[in-house]
Every structure is written in C-alpha cells, then in structure tokens.
C-alpha positions, 0 to 999 in steps of 0.5 A: 500500500505504501508503494501505491498499490491498492490490491495485492493477492497471491496465486499459485504458478500453476496454469489458470483453469481453462486459460490455455484452451480458451486462448487456443480457441481464440487464436484459431478463430483469428479474433486477435487480428494483426496482433501477431505477438498474441499468437507467438509462443502461446504455450508460454502465455498459457502456463506461467511455468512455461515462461519460467520453470522455477516459478512457484508463486505469483503475486498479482497487484492492482492499482486503481485508476478511477475518476470522478467524472463520467468517462463517456462524457466526451462522446457527446461532444462530437467536435472533440476527441475521446481518449480512453481514461487509462491513456489520459495520464502518464504511461503506467507501465514504467511506474508500476514496473518500478514499484514491482521491483521495489516490492520484489526486493523487499520480499526477497530481503525478508525471505533471505533467499529466492528469485523474482521476476516482474511483469507489466505487459512486458511478457506473454503473461495472462494477467487477467486469468491470473488476477482472477485466480489470485482473487483480485477480480474476475473476467467479466462478459466483456473479457476485462477484469472487474473488481468488487472494490474498484469496478473496471479501473485497475492497472495490473502487474505481477511478480513471479517468484520461486518462493512458496507463498500461500495462495489466496482464494480465487474470485468467482464470477459476479456478472449474473444475467447482466449483459449491459457491457455487451449491448453498449459495444458500438461495433458489436465486437462480442460474438458471445459473452466472455468472447471478444473479436478484437478485429471489431473492437474500437480499442484494437482498431484505434490502437493496435491496428496498423492499417486503414480502419475498415470502412464498415466500422468507421461510423461506429468509431465516432469521435474515439481517437484512442481506445474505447471505454464503453464496456468498462464504464457501464459496468454496474460494479463501478458504483463501488469504484472510487477516484484514484489518488495516486499523484504520479498517475494523475489525469492530464486535463489537456487530454480531456476531450481536446478539440479535433481541429487542434489534434488534426493540426499536430505535426510530429513534434507537436504530437510528441510534445502533447502526448509525452510520456503517455500511452498515446505517444507509442501510437505514432502521429500517422496512426493517430491522425488516421483516428482523428480524421475518422472522428472529424468525418463522424462529427457532422460539422462541415466547418471541420473540413478545413482541418482535413485538407492538410492531411491530404498531403501527409507523408503517410497514406493512413491519414490521407485515406482517412481524410478522403473518407471524412471529407466525403461526409462533410463536403458537398459533392461538387467540392469533393469532386474538385478535390478529387480532380486535384489530388487523386491523379497524383496519389501514389498509394493504391488504397488511398486512390481506392478511397477517392474512387469509392467516394467520387468515381473520379477514375470513371470521369 
C-alpha cells in the first residue's frame, strides 16, 4: 500500500483453469487480428511455468485508476476527441514496473533467499486469468477484469517468484444475467459473452491496428481517437469504484476531450510534445491522425473540413485515406469532386486512390 498499490493477492504458478484452451480457441478463430505477438509462443502465455520453470508463486497487484467524472462524457461532444481514461495520464507501465521491483526486493530481503521476476505487459503473461485466480477480480462478459472494490479501473502487474507463498482464494464470477457491457459495444465486437473479436473492437482498431480502419466500422468509431471505454464504464460494479489518488498517475486535463481541429493540426513534434510520456505517444502521429480524421468525418460539422485538407498531403497514406473518407461526409459533392480532380491523379498509394474512387468515381470521369 505504501508503494501505491491498492490490491495485492497471491496465486499459485500453476496454469489458470481453462486459460490455455480458451486462448487456443481464440487464436484459431483469428479474433486477435494483426496482433501477431498474441499468437507467438502461446504455450508460454498459457502456463506461467512455461515462461519460467522455477516459478512457484505469483503475486498479482492492482492499482486503481478511477475518476470522478463520467468517462463517456466526451462522446457527446462530437467536435472533440475521446481518449480512453487509462491513456489520459502518464504511461503506467514504467511506474508500476518500478514499484514491482521495489516490492520484489523487499520480499526477497525478508525471505533471505529466492528469485523474482516482474511483469507489466512486458511478457506473454495472462494477467487477467491470473488476477482472477489470485482473487483480485474476475473476467467479466466483456473479457476485462472487474473488481468488487474498484469496478473496471485497475492497472495490473505481477511478480513471479520461486518462493512458496500461500495462495489466496480465487474470485468467482459476479456478472449474473447482466449483459449491459455487451449491448453498449458500438461495433458489436462480442460474438458471445466472455468472447471478444478484437478485429471489431474500437480499442484494437484505434490502437493496435496498423492499417486503414475498415470502412464498415468507421461510423461506429465516432469521435474515439484512442481506445474505447464503453464496456468498462457501464459496468454496474463501478458504483463501488472510487477516484484514484495516486499523484504520479494523475489525469492530464489537456487530454480531456481536446478539440479535433487542434489534434488534426499536430505535426510530429507537436504530437510528441502533447502526448509525452503517455500511452498515446507509442501510437505514432500517422496512426493517430488516421483516428482523428475518422472522428472529424463522424462529427457532422462541415466547418471541420478545413482541418482535413492538410492531411491530404501527409507523408503517410493512413491519414490521407482517412481524410478522403471524412471529407466525403462533410463536403458537398461538387467540392469533393474538385478535390478529387486535384489530388487523386497524383496519389501514389493504391488504397488511398481506392478511397477517392469509392467516394467520387473520379477514375470513371
């Protein structure tokens, strides 16, 4: 608690029940999309001792990142960008990792022997099944971890050790008949309870996906420019959640629904400066501007078309193609056709040319 953690429980280093089978089925269905790192060495991901054969116990830590305000409030402000709650602050990975190292050192010093390894999304570790096995929470129908004390808002980290520690009781499922998290998903990314098709998930599309966002899903992305909190935010267990008090993970007010026009104007240096030390920075400017262009296209505000024009000259085809789609939703056909005559013939990327062709049929003309 002194280090800033809110929950601490222990699990055996045995493989979590059914975790390997569920992972294999999920990967076989292709639901991981282009997250190839998920498919790499799945046997190590499913069984902690396959990752480290000497592991006997796993200490699972949770850090609360809840907020007072409604995480979904920005969705109603269509001229502004919605950024996932976890990303509106300093990147938690290094902060949590440093604290895990301190705790591991304390543990080994007290024990007088032993070894420990710490993980925060840095290795093939199935943190959510391990957290459930340790009693931190349970994986809800939306596949995310839910805590009876902190709702949906927990950062997770783990310490693997060769010390034999008494395990805590696992947490049982408390979802009951509720399915509100499934029903709110804007892209219908849950083919069944407890199963996510990442290829349709807005968080995946705006963060992990490296190519153009599929046309059939763009309208549903809305003004979400980094991640999606919908299924997390509506969970009834959030009524027990509380505001995080960790100053090192404090929310940055400038990342609460920033204007889309300002985001579209960010050059690479401006992007790096605004999102310094946050998870958004890892996305890179090109993919972020792809998301911003889609959000502008969904804004319904024709005045924002001016913010898209410079993106037609961007070095990356990702924002160029997204800008074409967005402009087609904001401009009169004649004005869009004029732009097509100017930009489409000299567009070097086939996918972007296809965007122009689908919106204006310029090739036929």
